[in-house]
VOGU-3710 file (C-alpha; in Angstrom, 3 decimals, decimal comma):
1> mlrlsalgdv> -2,361/17,483/-4,985  -3,904/16,542/-1,669  -3,483/12,982/-0,414  -2,357/12,747/3,191  -2,323/9,009/3,821  -1,825/6,098/3,967  1,419/4,490/2,755  -0,293/2,267/0,210  -2,529/5,028/-1,099  0,265/7,555/-1,572
11> thvvplvrtl> 2,173/4,855/-3,443  -0,854/4,674/-5,777  -0,524/8,432/-6,431  3,034/8,198/-7,768  1,980/6,877/-11,221  -0,379/9,871/-11,477  2,593/12,143/-10,785  4,490/10,413/-13,600  1,520/10,867/-15,954  1,282/14,593/-15,160
21> qsgwpglplt> 5,030/15,029/-15,606  4,976/13,164/-18,917  2,040/15,188/-20,220  3,409/18,532/-19,057  7,203/18,398/-18,554  8,331/20,934/-15,990  4,859/21,307/-14,480  5,191/22,648/-10,906  3,613/20,101/-8,548  2,917/20,627/-4,863
31> wligrgehrl> 1,759/17,663/-2,760  0,000/18,172/0,572  0,885/14,982/2,468  1,157/13,369/5,913  4,416/13,221/7,822  5,126/9,479/7,581  4,071/9,348/3,962  6,455/12,204/3,212  9,325/10,204/4,721  8,569/7,405/2,268
41> leglegvrfv> 8,380/9,652/-0,820  10,876/12,385/0,069  13,087/13,047/-2,937  10,417/12,356/-5,555  11,738/14,496/-8,374  9,701/17,450/-9,556  7,451/17,506/-6,482  7,426/19,990/-3,642  5,972/18,431/-0,499  4,024/20,313/2,155
51> eydkksglrg> 3,398/18,343/5,340  0,200/18,514/7,323  0,285/17,081/10,843  -3,216/15,865/11,705  -2,491/16,519/15,385  -2,313/20,243/14,609  -6,034/20,338/13,799  -7,673/23,504/12,489  -4,739/25,653/13,567  -2,442/23,592/11,351
61> mravgsalrr> -4,870/23,855/8,448  -4,881/27,634/8,694  -1,072/27,673/8,798  -0,845/25,471/5,709  -3,333/27,649/3,841  -1,488/30,845/4,746  1,841/29,387/3,629  0,384/28,213/0,307  -1,172/31,596/-0,424  1,992/33,410/0,514
71> ehgrfdvllq> 4,294/31,213/-1,570  2,057/30,325/-4,533  -0,912/32,661/-4,661  -3,706/30,683/-6,284  -3,138/27,264/-7,836  -4,597/26,472/-11,242  -5,799/23,063/-10,062  -6,307/21,179/-6,801  -6,558/17,388/-7,057  -8,460/16,471/-3,885
81> mqvaaranll> -7,817/12,716/-3,731  -9,041/11,949/-0,205  -12,665/11,994/0,923  -12,230/11,796/4,713  -13,694/14,706/6,665  -10,282/16,008/7,793  -8,931/16,042/4,229  -12,081/17,709/2,911  -11,816/20,485/5,483  -8,095/20,924/4,845
91> safvpartrv> -8,801/21,302/1,125  -10,906/24,393/1,872  -7,687/26,179/2,859  -6,016/25,443/-0,492  -6,553/28,364/-2,919  -7,360/26,866/-6,322  -9,582/27,699/-9,296  -10,362/24,176/-10,450  -10,985/21,698/-7,651  -11,110/18,094/-8,860
101> gydrsrskdg> -12,645/15,442/-6,621  -14,283/12,034/-6,691  -17,483/11,114/-8,480  -20,690/11,107/-6,428  -20,669/7,359/-5,786  -17,337/7,587/-3,944  -17,947/10,896/-2,187  -18,613/11,117/1,534  -18,174/13,443/4,511  -19,303/16,450/2,482
111> hglfintrip> -16,683/15,908/-0,229  -18,869/17,516/-2,900  -18,938/20,825/-1,017  -15,199/21,301/-1,481  -14,831/20,551/-5,213  -16,230/21,892/-8,495  -15,132/19,141/-10,912  -15,478/15,363/-10,620  -13,570/12,411/-12,045  -15,508/9,864/-14,163
121> drpgihvlda> -17,670/7,355/-12,303  -16,217/3,925/-13,157  -17,350/1,256/-10,699  -15,291/-1,869/-10,344  -11,805/-0,456/-10,885  -8,691/-0,693/-8,748  -7,908/2,149/-6,337  -4,800/3,024/-8,357  -6,858/3,419/-11,524  -9,375/5,610/-9,698
131> igsfceplgl> -6,562/7,879/-8,532  -5,052/7,807/-12,019  -8,304/9,153/-13,478  -7,763/12,477/-11,657  -5,809/13,642/-14,695  -8,748/13,099/-17,066  -10,636/16,353/-16,312  -7,348/18,066/-17,246  -7,236/16,442/-20,684  -4,731/13,659/-19,918
141> rqdsvrwdlp> -5,121/9,906/-19,530  -3,050/7,478/-17,470  -2,313/4,855/-20,124  0,738/3,379/-18,396  1,768/2,895/-14,792  5,251/3,792/-13,578  6,486/4,274/-10,017  10,283/4,654/-9,779  10,042/5,315/-6,044  12,816/7,553/-4,696
151> vpaeahewar> 15,020/5,000/-2,920  18,546/6,253/-2,163  21,619/4,127/-2,843  22,418/3,909/0,867  19,018/2,293/1,500  19,816/-0,418/-1,047  23,245/-0,850/0,567  21,596/-1,322/3,976  19,175/-3,899/2,556  22,000/-5,851/0,884
161> aqweddgrav> 23,860/-6,006/4,200  21,008/-7,745/6,057  21,658/-11,226/4,642  24,062/-12,947/2,301  22,867/-13,530/-1,240  23,468/-17,283/-1,329  21,023/-18,105/-4,130  18,135/-19,024/-1,869  14,726/-17,564/-2,638  13,363/-15,240/0,045
171> lmispcsshv> 9,887/-15,267/1,543  9,424/-11,960/3,332  6,555/-11,627/5,790  5,087/-8,257/6,749  2,386/-9,510/9,115  0,526/-6,379/10,208  -1,790/-3,872/8,577  -2,690/-0,555/10,191  -6,268/-1,938/10,127  -6,097/-4,562/12,875
181> lrnwpaerfa> -9,086/-6,563/11,612  -7,235/-7,255/8,354  -4,463/-9,089/10,189  -3,915/-12,838/9,930  -3,164/-15,112/12,925  0,524/-15,393/13,785  0,418/-19,186/13,931  -0,746/-19,314/10,304  2,127/-17,096/9,212  4,387/-19,523/11,096
191> alashalrqg> 2,878/-22,474/9,208  3,541/-20,733/5,886  7,084/-19,824/6,969  7,777/-23,399/8,085  6,613/-24,692/4,711  8,889/-22,233/2,899  11,848/-23,273/5,039  11,221/-26,919/4,169  11,485/-25,949/0,493  14,923/-24,418/1,128
201> wrvvlcggrs> 13,773/-20,781/1,197  15,054/-18,077/3,495  12,351/-16,400/5,630  12,610/-12,738/6,672  10,209/-10,786/8,888  9,746/-7,036/8,485  7,499/-4,446/10,073  7,319/-1,271/12,116  8,033/-0,409/15,717  4,564/-0,743/17,247
211> elerntadai> 3,876/-3,091/20,144  1,462/-5,071/17,975  4,076/-5,669/15,294  6,697/-6,678/17,854  4,335/-9,084/19,602  3,170/-10,579/16,299  6,737/-11,130/15,128  7,651/-12,763/18,447  4,689/-15,118/18,134  5,688/-16,095/14,593
221> vasvegpvld> 9,325/-16,725/15,582  8,205/-18,825/18,558  6,060/-21,096/16,364  8,051/-21,438/13,153  9,979/-24,640/12,513  13,379/-23,262/11,641  15,485/-20,083/11,572  13,900/-16,756/10,690  15,655/-13,419/10,157  13,710/-10,933/12,277
231> lvgkdtlkql> 14,075/-7,355/10,978  10,878/-6,006/12,535  11,456/-2,451/13,771  14,952/-2,245/12,293  14,350/-0,420/8,996  13,279/3,118/8,163  10,597/4,125/5,676  13,358/4,910/3,199  14,938/1,477/3,697  11,636/-0,420/3,516
241> pallarasll> 11,272/-0,315/-0,311  14,867/-1,525/-0,720  14,227/-4,330/1,749  11,032/-5,399/-0,024  12,849/-5,349/-3,368  15,194/-8,090/-2,113  12,301/-10,497/-1,497  11,247/-13,133/-4,007  7,725/-13,093/-2,560  6,067/-10,966/0,142
251> atpdsgpmhi> 3,294/-12,441/2,309  1,095/-9,784/3,902  -2,494/-8,731/4,512  -3,905/-5,667/2,726  -1,267/-3,175/3,893  1,130/-0,438/2,863  4,046/-2,854/2,353  1,871/-4,817/-0,106  1,688/-1,827/-2,436  5,257/-0,671/-1,882
261> anamgtkvlg> 6,532/-4,168/-2,719  4,399/-4,214/-5,859  5,833/-0,827/-6,875  9,333/-2,249/-6,400  8,570/-5,218/-8,673  8,237/-7,881/-5,968  5,444/-10,449/-6,236  2,910/-10,444/-3,401  1,074/-13,249/-1,628  -1,804/-11,079/-0,458
271> lhaatnpars> -4,193/-12,324/2,225  -7,705/-11,048/1,579  -11,023/-11,569/3,310  -11,758/-8,165/4,853  -11,058/-6,378/1,555  -11,498/-7,128/-2,136  -8,184/-7,845/-3,900  -9,674/-6,696/-7,222  -10,007/-3,221/-5,719  -7,105/-2,979/-3,279
281> gpysdrrycv> -4,804/-5,924/-3,887  -1,320/-5,700/-5,449  -1,930/-3,762/-8,655  0,438/-5,466/-11,077  -0,135/-9,144/-10,308  -2,779/-10,793/-8,108  -2,098/-14,392/-9,138  -0,629/-15,218/-5,729  -3,323/-13,629/-3,595  -5,699/-15,618/-1,410
291> dryddaarry> -9,216/-14,313/-1,999  -11,843/-15,139/0,629  -13,714/-11,862/0,175  -16,809/-13,521/-1,297  -16,875/-16,026/1,576  -16,694/-13,109/4,014  -19,515/-11,270/2,250  -21,789/-14,293/2,427  -20,972/-15,071/6,050  -21,011/-11,564/7,539
301> lgkpaaelrw> -23,285/-9,614/5,190  -25,585/-12,352/3,892  -24,969/-11,715/0,203  -22,321/-12,484/-2,423  -19,517/-10,021/-3,024  -20,965/-9,179/-6,444  -23,980/-7,599/-4,738  -21,950/-5,361/-2,417  -21,192/-1,711/-3,052  -17,745/-1,537/-4,658
311> gtrieregvm> -15,164/-0,888/-1,978  -17,150/-2,366/0,916  -14,823/-3,451/3,703  -15,771/-6,457/5,816  -13,586/-5,660/8,789  -15,245/-7,929/11,331  -13,813/-9,877/14,255  -12,582/-13,236/12,962  -13,008/-12,474/9,253  -9,369/-13,260/8,455
321> dlvtaedaia> -9,797/-16,729/9,958  -11,496/-17,543/6,643  -8,005/-17,523/5,092  -6,433/-20,843/6,036  -2,776/-21,768/6,231  -3,478/-24,241/3,425  -4,761/-21,366/1,266  -1,507/-19,466/1,722  0,660/-22,536/1,129  -1,250/-23,217/-2,104
331> aferyrsdfp> -0,588/-19,619/-3,231  3,077/-20,034/-2,327  3,216/-23,189/-4,437  1,580/-21,363/-7,356  4,457/-18,920/-7,240  7,019/-21,731/-7,101  5,369/-23,388/-10,092  5,463/-20,160/-12,108  9,032/-19,284/-11,103  10,953/-22,558/-10,835
341> aaagapappr> 14,258/-20,687/-10,850  13,227/-19,256/-7,467  12,159/-22,609/-6,093  14,799/-22,485/-3,401  17,941/-24,449/-2,654  17,646/-27,814/-0,902  16,783/-27,360/2,752  19,797/-27,787/5,041  19,715/-30,804/7,393  18,412/-30,092/10,903
//
């Protein structure tokens, strides 16, 4: 299997792994993956990971290919699940008889030159379902979706130690995507957080160690009306799933934490304008997403979303301003209406 990145996309591959393992128990699986993504999924049972560092370029590709040939000979099947030029070129160094790739409508960067079998062309499906269809040329079908991410007990222990379980519902905010134009203004996150605090919820911030994430978290904390637990930059990729699992609801743009939280069973308040939640939103439940994708299509591309090529991204300056604080608060209230037991304790006096 070849899927290098990103965190959300490799999370989408895990159900495919479960389908392959269920169909063929004991099947040897090797996954060619990126370094950070490996840290998230390390310990996934039945899978041998081989890291490729994109900084190593062509030299690294040759080294990976030599190691695979030396240790495995020729694979029966390569599932080439990434169409970017780097991944396509890397796949050429993987010795395999059957080389399964995307259908023509989703191919790009010469993808078709590196494969000899294609998955079915099914427009209008979620990314996870597209990845799941990679088993179909092999005679299997992904009829159920199961993650069971490899999260060690010590990661859950760390997450439990971050705040006392006092019965309050928890709104977790992961404010940054790796795609900057998908990010929502910090002051709007603060408005949502302030509303949650007024309902008696606890608010927790999480995120990575980049300067952008630190600055965004600082801006949220400075504007929010009440106490916020700031855990930005304090967790590891192994601890992140455990942390997300402790949330009642995660608020985030289209990002890796969105999909990891969904895999851990946490509901997601997804913020969408640059991307289509039907294609790349939280897979299991999109009831609490804000969807301004059609508005973005009409404003920036001059046509409704229904007329766009499936998967079109509208990553334009200011596109996320279409998602208002009122939109997010309404989604938050939809969650509270559906889960009254998580409505939150009475807000403490200030």
